[in-house]
C-alpha positions, 0 to 999 in steps of 0.5 A: 500500500505504501508503494502505491501512495508513493507512485501516486504522489510522484505521478501527481506532482509530475502532472501538476507541473506539466499542467502549470507549464503554460503559466511558467513559460508566459512568466519568463516571456518565452516566445510563442507562449501566449496562446498556451497561456491564454488557453491555460487561463480561459479554459477554467475561467470562461468555460466554467463562468468563474470570471463572470462570477468573480467580476471585474475586480479579479478578471477583465474580459477582453477580445482574447478572453479573460485577464487575471487581475488579482492573486485570487484569480491566479489562485482559482486557475491554479486550483482548477488545474491542480484538481484536473491533475488529481483526476488525471492521476486517479484515473491513470492509477486505476487504469494501470495499477501498481503491481507490488513485488 
């Protein structure tokens, strides 16, 4: 049982990091990172309606989607992608269970 928890944690951490790459690339100003960053922001806040719910003090909605304006806005987005990573990890662990030796 301890082995599967360790594998779950490692897989979860890797998945979370992979899902946060668009933000990291945009923050360090990598060329071509704007489209992935726009998707990274807009999938959780526009498709779920969180941007309208939180209002203009946290998100400004323009031509290209929502633009986070506060730490809470970024926190909501990071929490969304962390939850997605958790679900992906749970599903992949169930699809390919760890075999104890």
